[in-house]
N, C-alpha and C positions, 0 to 999 in steps of 0.2 A: 420427340416430343419438345415444345419449345420452353425453357427455362422461365418461370415466372418472375417478373419484375424485381420483387421483394428478395425472392431466394437468390437472383444473381447479386444483388446489392450487398446482401450477407455473405455471400462468396467474396466478392471483392474486400470486404472488410475482414474476413477471416484471413485472406492471403495477404492483406495490408498488416494486419497484427504481425504474422509471421516475418513478413519481410522487415518491420520496423524492429522487431525483437533481435534479428540477427544483425542488423546494419545501421540501426540508428535512423532518424529522419533525413539527415543530409546525404546519406550514402544509399538510402533506399531507392530501388529503381521502379519506376512507375510502370514501364513496360514489363517489368518481371511480374508485378503485381497483377497487371491486364492479363498477361499470357497464362498464370497461374490459374487465376479465374476463369480462363476458357472464354474470352471476350477480345473486343477491340479497343483501343485508344478511342476512337471515336464513341463507342457505345459507353465506356467508362465515362465519358463528359456529359452523357444523360443522367447521370447518378451523384457525380462531385464535378466541382469546378476544378479541381488541381489536387496534387500531391498533398497540399496544405489542406485542403478541405477534409480530405479522408483522415488525415492524421488526427485533426480537429474533431472530426465526428467520433474517434475513437476515444480519443484521450481525455475531451472536455468533460464529460459526465463523472469520470472516476477523478480527476484533479477537483472537480466542485464537490464531489463526495467525500473525499479525504480530508480537503481543506475545509470544509463544514465541520466534520467531525471533530477536528483537532480544535478550531475556534470555539465549538460550543459543545466542548467534553463534559461539562458541568451539568449538561442537561441531559446525558448520556450515560452519566457514571450511575447505573445502578448499584454498583458497590464500590467502596471507597476501600482504601488499603487498610483500616480499621476494621471494616466489615469483613474482610479476607480471613482475619483471626479466628474468627468463629464459624468456618468452612472447612470440612475437611477437603483433602485432594479431588476425591472424586465429583462431590457436589461443584467445586470451583470449576471441574474441568468441563463438566456439563454446562455450565454458565457461559464458558468462553467459547465452545464448542457450538451452542445454540447462537451467540452473537455472530459468530464467522461461518455461521453454515452457507455453504456454495460461494461466500463471497471472494475466496481464494481461488476458487476454481473458474470464475465469471473474470475477475478483474484482476489476478496476481499478474498476468504477463502484461497487460498495460500498464499498471503500476510499475514496472519494471521499465517499459519502455519510457515512462515520464521521467523517470530518474536517469536512467543510462543513455537514452536515445533521442533527447528533446532538443539537442544542439540545434539551433537555426529557427526555432520556434519561440512562442511567446511563455513557454513553460522550461525555458532552459536553466531557469534558477530555483526549479522545483525541489531539489535537493535542499538546499540551502534554506529556503522557505520554510519546508516541513522541518527541520533540526531547530529552527528558531521556535516554531510552535511547541515541539515535543519539549524543549528546552524549559518553556513557560509552563508546560503542563506538570512537567516533573517539580518546578520548582514551587507551584502553587500546592502540590501535595505536601510539600514539605513544610510552608508557611501556613496552612490550613492546619495543622496538626500540632497543637499547643505542647503536648507531653514530650516530644522529641527536643533535645537539646541542640538547636540549629549552631550554635558555637562549635560542635564537632565536626561539623562539614567542612570542607573546602567551598570556596565561591563558585569553582568553575565544576564542580561535581554533577550537578543538573544537566550541564552540556555535555559530559562525557557520558552520563547514563544514556542521552538521548542519543549520541553518536553510535555508542556499542551495540543499543536496542536496535537500531534502524538497519546498520550494516549484518547485524544477524538476521533480521527479517529478510534482506535482500538476498542474502547468501541461501537461504531456505528457498527464495523464489526464484534465482537464477538457476539452481540444480536442476539437473535434468531426472525429474520425478514427475510421476503423475500427480492430478490435482488432488487428488484424494491423500497422496502421500505429503503433499506439501501441506495442506489444511491440517492433518494429523501433526506434523512436525511442529507446526507454527503454534499449536495450541499448547504442546509441549514446552516450546521455547518461552511462551507468554509466563506459563505456569512456573518455570524454572525463574523466572525474572521477577514475579509477583511473589513467590514465596522467599526467594533470594532477600528481596529488597526489606520484606516485611522480619525475617530474622535478623537483619543488620540493624533495621531502626529499632529494634526490640532492645538491642544491646546499646542502643544509644540515649535512652530515654535519661531526662534530666533528673 
């Protein structure tokens, strides 16, 4: 039975994700992607113009989603740090699980590709750009909460928090775990950060 065109396109994409995860864009082999997908180079060009084309077809939606989320986080913040104080662990966990439901399973590998494997593409500075946005995010939370004594914080604290937080997420996503395990571990990690920051800030009130 002949494979439907959409099925073959999806298969090429899945094999490309695997290849980009293992080798990054620059070292990824288009011939291997094609071979693993069970097709030919000639047929590949019926779906994508080049290795760059399939790379961007995979990564651009996730890149746009992550950058939009970070730049517009105030519109998406259903809860702020002050609100967390009035929630118990179970309720907060349910909120975070709902927010990330299936996201890590669907996009976790692609996020790692953007961070680790985008050399030679327009997304080569993804990690630096994301750290800048995350640092601004943490800084805004500090600035928007007048009850906390900002003089107690070192000026570099937001960037250190951002770097540590991102590396923890990447460690989870890079690990050899199932999508469900990654999702659960990520939720626990975010909860640890949320409650840890709340407890620290509570001890630094003006």
